[in-house]
N, C-alpha and C positions, 0 to 999 in steps of 0.2 A: 286578409280578414281572419279574425279569430272569434267566430260566433260561439256562444255558449261555453267559452273557455277552452275550446279545442283549436289546436293549431292546424290550419289547412293550407296546403301549398301544392300547386300543380306545376310540374316541370314540363313545359311544352316541348322541350328538346329531348326529353329522356327516351321516348320510344324510338325516335329516329336515330339517336345516338346508339342505343342498345342494339337495334337491328343491324346497323352498320358494323358494330363490333362483333356480333354473332356471325355475320357473313365473313368477316376477316378471320375469325377463329376457324370457320369451315375451310377457307382456302388455305390456311396454314396447317390444317389437320389437328388443331388443338381441341382436346376434350371430346373428340368425335367418337361416337359409339355405334355407327353403322357404316358398312362398306357396301357400296353399290357396284356390282360388276356388270358393265353395259358393253356387250360385244368386245370384251377384252380390255376395256378401259375401266380403271378403278376410280371411284369417286367417294370421298369421305363426307360425312354429314352428321348431324345430331338427330337422334331418333325422335326426341320430343318435338322438334320443329317440323320434321317431315310428317309425323303422325297427325299434327294439327291441320295440315293442308291436304293430305292424301288419305282418304278412308281405306284405300287398298293397302297402303303401308301400315296404317293403324292396325288393321286386322292381322297382318303378318307379325308385327311387333307384339301385339297382344297375345298371339299364339306361341311366342317363343318359349321354349322350355326353360331357358335361363333368362329371366327378364332383366338381369343386371349385367349380362355379358355383352359382347359385341354382336350385333345382328349382321348377317351376310345375306344380301338379296341379289339375285342374278337375273339379268335380262338379256336374252339373245335376239330379241326382235325389235329393239328400239335404237334410234339414232343417238349416239352419245352426246352430240351437240344439242339435240333437242332436250335431252335430260338435263344438261347443264343449264339451259334456259329456264327449265322448271325449277331447278334448285335455286337459281338466282331469284326467281319469283317468290319462292317459299320464304326466302330470307329478307327480301326487300319490297315485296308487293308490286314490283315493276316487271312487266313482261316485255322483253326486247328480243325480237327474232327477225333475221333476214327474211325477205319475202319467199325465197326458195325453201326456207326451213319451216314455214308455217304448217304445212301438212304433217310433217314429222312431229312438230310440237303438239299438234292436235292428236295424233296417234298416241304419243306418250301420255298426254293428259287423259285420254280415254282409258288407257291401261291403268293409270294411277287414280282414276275416278276423280279427277280435278275438273268438275263440271263447269265452273266459272271460266277457267282457261279454255276449255273446249268450246264453249259458247263464243268467247271473244275471237278465237281462231276461226270458227265457222262464219262469224259476221264479217271478218276480214276477207275471207275467201269470197263471200257473196259480193262484197264491195268491188272486187276485181273481176268478177265474172262478166264475160261477153259471149257473143255468138260463137267465137272460135273455141273458147275453153269450157263452155257449159256442159258438154257431154262428158269430158274428163272429170269435171267437178261432180257430175251426177254419179259416175262410177265410184268416185271416192266416197261420197256421202252414203251410197248404197253399201259399200264394203264396211264402212264404219257403223252402219245400222242407225244413223242419225235421222230420224223421221222429220224433225224440225228443219234441218238443212235440206233434206231431200224434197220436202214439200215446196220450199222456196225455189229450189232449182227447177222443179217440175213446172211451177207457175211461170217462171221465166221462159222455159222451153215452149210452153203452150203459146205464150205471147209472141215469140220470135221464131216459130217453127219454120216458116218459109225461108227466112234468112239463114237459119242454121242448116237447112237442107243443102245449101251450097258449099258448106265447109268440108274440109278434108276428113275430120273426125266422123262426120255423118256418113260420108261415102264409104267408110271402112266398116260400118255396121252390117250385120247379116240382114238379108232382105226376104220378105215373104210377099209374094204376089197372089192376090185373091180376086176371083171373079164371083160375084154374088147376085142373087135376084134382088130387085128393088122391092121393098116392103110396102104394103098398102093397107088401108083400113077397109074392112068388109062392111057390108050393109048393116050387119048386126053388131057393129062397133068393136070388132076384133081386128087386131093387126096381124095380117097373114102374108105369107110369101107362097104363091101358088106352086112354083116349081120345086122349091126346097122342102116345103112342109108336106105337100101332098095329102093334106088332111090329117097328118099324124101328130102335129103339135101346134100350139098357138101361144101367142103372147098378147096380153091385153093392152089396149091402146095407151099411149103416153102423151105428154104435152109436146110442144114444139121445140123443146130444148133437149130432149132425150129420146132415144129409141134403142131397142134391143135387137140384136141379130141372133137368130136361132140356128144352130148347126146340128144337123143330124149326126148321130153316132156312126162311126165307121163299122163296116162288117167285122164281126168278131174274128173271122178267120184271117183278117189282115192284121190283127193286133191293134193295140191302142197307140196312136201316134199323136202326141199332144199338139203338133203344129200342122196337122193335115186339115184340109178343108173339104167340104162336100162337093165342090166343083173343081176348078183348076187352081193349083197353088204350087209354088216351089220356094224353097229356102236356100238362098245362095249366100256364101260367106267367103269373100276373097281373103279375109284376114281372120285372126283369132276371134272367137266368139266372146263377147262381153258378158260376163256372168254376174247376175244379181243373186240375192239370197234365194235358195232353193224353194220352189213351189210358189214364188211370187208371180201373180198375174195382175197386170195393171195397164190401162191405157194412159200413157203419159201426156200425149198431145195429139191432136188431129186437125186437119185443115182441108177444106174443099178446094181442089185445084182446077176443076172444070165442072160441067153440068153433072157428070156421073163418075167422077174420079176423086178419091180421097187419099191424102197422105197422112200416115199415122206413125207415131213412135210409141212402142209398147214393150212391156216386159211380159214375155210368155213363158211360163214355167221356168223362170229364172234367167231367160235369155233376153237381153236388150236388143231389139231389132226394129227394122223399118217395115211397115206394111203399106203396100200399094193396093188400094181397094178400088176395083172397077165394078160399078153397078150396071146391070142390064135390066131393061124394063120387063116386068112380068105381064102375062096375058091379062087383059081387062075382063076378068071373070066376075067382077062386081060392078054394077052400074054406078055406084057411088064411090068407087075406089079413088084414093088420092095418093099418088106415088110420093114417097118421102125417103130421104136419106139425110140424117141430121148430123151436125158437127160433133156433138158429144156422144161417144160410142161406148157400149159395153157388150161383152160376149157372153152368151149363155148356150149350154148344150143340153140335149135331152138326157134324162137319167140313164147312165150307162152301167156303172158299177160303184161299189164302195171304194173310195180312194182315201189316202191319208193326207191330212192337212195339219200343219204345225198348230199346236194348241195356243190359244191366245195368251200372251203373257200378262202379268199384272201391270198396272200403271206404274207402280214403284218397285224398284229392286228392294228386297228386304232380307236382312240376316238377323237372327235372334228374334224372330217374329213369333206370334201366337197363332195357332190354327185350330179349327174345330169344324165339325159338321153340324149344320142347323137347318132344319126344314128342307133336307135334300140338296143343300148348297154348301159350298166350301167357303169358310170365312177365314180371311187372313188379316191380321191386325198388327199395327206397330212395327217394331224392328228398326234396325239401323238402315239408313239410306244415304250412302256416301257421307256427306258432312253432318247429317242431322239424325236425330231420333224422332220417329214418326208417331203421329196421332191417328193417321188415316186408317180406315178399315175398308177392305175390298171384299166383294161377294162374287163367287164364281158359280154360274149356272151351267152344269154339264150338258144340259139339253140344247142350249143355244151357243155354247162355247164363248160366253161373254162375261166380262168382269164389269161390275158396277160398284159405286161407292155407297157405303152406309154412313150413318152419322159418325163423325170422328170421336175418339175417346177424349175425355177431359184432360188427360195427362199424357204427354209423350212417354212411351216406354218401350224397352227392348229387353232381351234376355229374360223372358217370362213365358209362362204357358197359360192357356185358358181352357175352360170347359163349359159345357152346357148343362145346366141344372134346372129342372122344372120348366123347360122351354125358354130359359133366359141364359144369356151368355155372361160368364164371369171372367174378369181378368184381375190378377192379384200380384202385387210386388213388381219386381223387375228393376231396371235402371232407367233414369231419365236422360241418359246421354252425357251427363256432366259428372260422371263418376259418383253420383249420389244414388244409393240404393233406396228403394221405395217401400213404404209400409202401407200405402193406400191401395184400395181396390175399387172397382166399379162394375156395374151390371148393365147389360144392354137388353132392352125390352123391344123385341121386333114389332110389337103392335103399335108403338109410338115412335119407333126409330130414334131412340135417344138413350143416353147413358146416365145412370144415377150412382152416387157414391155408395159403397158398402163399408161396414165398420172396419177400421184399420187393423192390421196385424199388430201383435204386441211388440214385434221387432222388425226392423227393415230386413227384407229378404230379396235377394237377386239370384237368378239362375236356379230357382226352385221348381219342382214339379207340381202341377195342379191337375186334379182329377175329381170327377163326381162319382160318388159311390153311395148307394142306398139312401138317396135323397139328401145327401150332405156333400159339402165341398172340402176336399183335402188339399193341403199344401205340405210338400214333403221335401226335406233337405234344403239345399241352397248354399250360398256362400256367406261368410261372415262380412262385417262392414269393410274389411280391408281386401276382400276378394281372394285371400290366400288359402283359406281352409274351407272344407266342406262342413256342413252341419248335419247332426243327427235328428234335429227337431222335426216333429210331425204334428200339425195342428189341423183341426176340423172346424168348419163353419156350419152352423145350423141356420138355414134361411128362415125358420119359423121364429126362433128366439133372437136371431140376428146377433149371435155371439160366437166367439172363438174359444175353443178349449183344446187342451193338450191331449195327444195320444202317446202310445208307446214310442220311444225313440228307435231310429234305425240301428242296425248292428254296425254299420260302417258309415263314417262321414262321407258325404258326397254332394257335389254340386254339378250343374249341367247334366243331370240324369234325365232319362226318358221315363215318363210315368203314364200308366193307363190302367183301365179296369177290364177284367175278364172273369166271367164265371163267379161273380160275387167277391172276388179278391182284388186287391190293389197291388200292382207290380211297379217296382222302381228298378231301372235297368242302367247299368254302366255309370257314366259320369266320371268325376275325378275327385281325388282326395289330395289337397294341395295341387301340385302340377302333374300328379301321376294318374294317367287314365286307368279306368277300372273295367273289368269284364264281369264283375260280380253282379248278381241279381237277387233281390229280396221280394218276398210276397207277404202282404199284410192280410190277416184274417180279422175282420171287424168283430166277429162274434167273441173272440177271446183276447182281442187287442194285442196281438203278437206279430212280430216280423220274423220270417224264417228265410234263411239262405237256401236258394234252389240252384239248379245247374247253371254254371257260368256260361257266358257267351264265348264264341270262338275268338272274337276280336275285341280287345279293350278299346273303348271309345267314350268320348264326351261330346256333348252337343249333337247327339243323334236324335232321330224322330222315331215314333212308334205308332203303329195302328193295328187294329184288330180286324181280321178277315177270316171267315170260315172257322171260327173257334180257335184261332191261333194268333200269336203275336208276330208282327213283322217289324224288325228294327233296321233302320237304314241310315247310311251316311254317318256324319260326325267327324271328329278329329281324333287321330290315333296317337297324338303326341308329337308327330312330325308333319303330317299332311292331312288335308281334307280328304275324306275317303268316300267311295261310292258303294262299298260292299253292303249286302243285305243278308240278314239271317232270320230264320223263322223258329219260334219256340212252340213245341207241341206240349201242352200241359198234361195230356194223358200219358206221355212217355217221359216227361221231364227231361227233354233234350232239345238242343239247338242244331239247326241244319243250315248250311250256307245255301243261299239262293242266288239267282242271277243279279248281277250288279245293276245299279242305276246307270243311266246314260251319262250322268255328270256327277263328279264329286260334289257333295253338299254338306257343309258343316253349319250347324245352327239353322237348319231348314225347318219347315213345317211339314209334317206328314199326318194325313188323316184319311179315314175311309168315308166315302160318299157312295151310297148304294152298295154295289158289289165291287167297287174299284178303289184302290189305294192311290192317293194323290201325293206327290212330293212337290213342294213349291218353295221357291226362294232359296236362301242360304248363301254361303260363300264357298266358291270352288277352289280356293287357293290363289286365284288371280282376280276374280271379280265378284262383286255382289250380284246376285241373280234375281231376275223377275220371271224366270221361266218355270214351266210346269211339265211334269211327266207323270205317267200313269203306269200302274202295275196290273198285268193280266195274269190271274192265277192259273188259268188253264194252260197258257203257253209258257208261264214262268218267265215273262219278259217285261222289261220297262220300255216305254216309248214316249217320246215328246210329241207324238202325233195323235190326233183324234180322227176317227173314221167318219166320213160324210159321203153322201151320194154325189157322184160326179155328174155334172150337168153339161 
């Protein structure tokens, strides 16, 4: 057909033919520009193809100092056969793996952030699961940190617990034998255990499906023993202990085996174990007492002391995200998440250690920064994930939980710094449309006139710089000019519209984060030209000097760093291997970073 005079033709065989030819080129080593070293095996491939299917490799290739040379990527923890399966998939969209290789393919897909492959492998494993293999499958899902797979395995274990208890893998698990008092409702509608509680604690009544056991804290002179009980208990393990992620506490399954005996599978402080629970009747101290021991169990302890708990991660891994503090909460927006550029916005409440979603942005964007101005959140510029820089911006109003557009920038800007200063919004530096050079441009937005105007340019071109306000000045820190990372720092004085170079950092870096605490600047993470880094330095404006501080617990490039209350939070980013959804906090008094939050132990 030739509508409107235009020739239109669709070759139905073109894509299939081209894919087959690409794979043939890979196998013959022609035009290949990446070498994968996998446990001593060398594999050749094309960077553009791998970057399209693996966000992990995309980030590595994108960080190469020589984007036109040959990339070398080394893996010492993957099965070469599994990687070959993934390479074939990348070129043909066909996943073919022997059943014995599926777990290794899953592990390699997890490393390379190929989520679709990971999900297909997980579904295949679930389809083959039975009472003999479910415990080993659970160990695998736990090690992989796959909550979707883990929940499905746990549901299967709950349904088939008695059959599983007869299998060899079950018999190898560590065992905890407990004898406890039977709980009963008192006349005033409180759930009590006369022997255990002795009037010292109480649990309010629940329905017929759930009940809570209360355990008294052990005497302090005996020390804290996570698996000790208030009556009789022993943990025996004829074989090696099965470890789950540290600090995990979970009842996986429970089943009543007699009138006063229960069989449970649980993860207690990271140890997957069997619990034999024997209940003994409590004295009838209440005329209306009703002895109960219910199938669905949870454990609770009296407040003992502050313990560390891993901070709740974001729902999405994010690199190149925007972060800001607003109304005492940490806001994380956009960024790259494996294959896509995100619109989603998450809000972290430090008091509850809980993430919730806010209204999503209108435009997917990453490699941007955001700031709070007059109680509202602004995002400007960035990239939409399709190599297109953005000129648009939007504003979030927390009173209506919605985003509205703001006037566009005069040019597209990616990797620019954004900061609020004296009631106005500044956007500083950034990269040109080709992403090769930094910009000197500095523009300011007036929320009253809703217009952008130019400010004095920077002294040095830079993109992926960290920007913040302190003491009525605007600071721009590090970044890169072309591919060269910078340690230089400039300070903007709005009164005379001038930028001044101040003391440089100790470490050149781009993609770092910055936060203000106790009148000082803290710059952390970033990329030094070779690796994602974890080092942190502090700038004292009264002395005009930088000082190295304690490192973060994880390298983080293009992460978000912000101060909430008296605490600095680092969230997301890329650690050189994975996109992150984790959080860590900085304690000024101890000069330490930690991925844990302190809660009362119960």
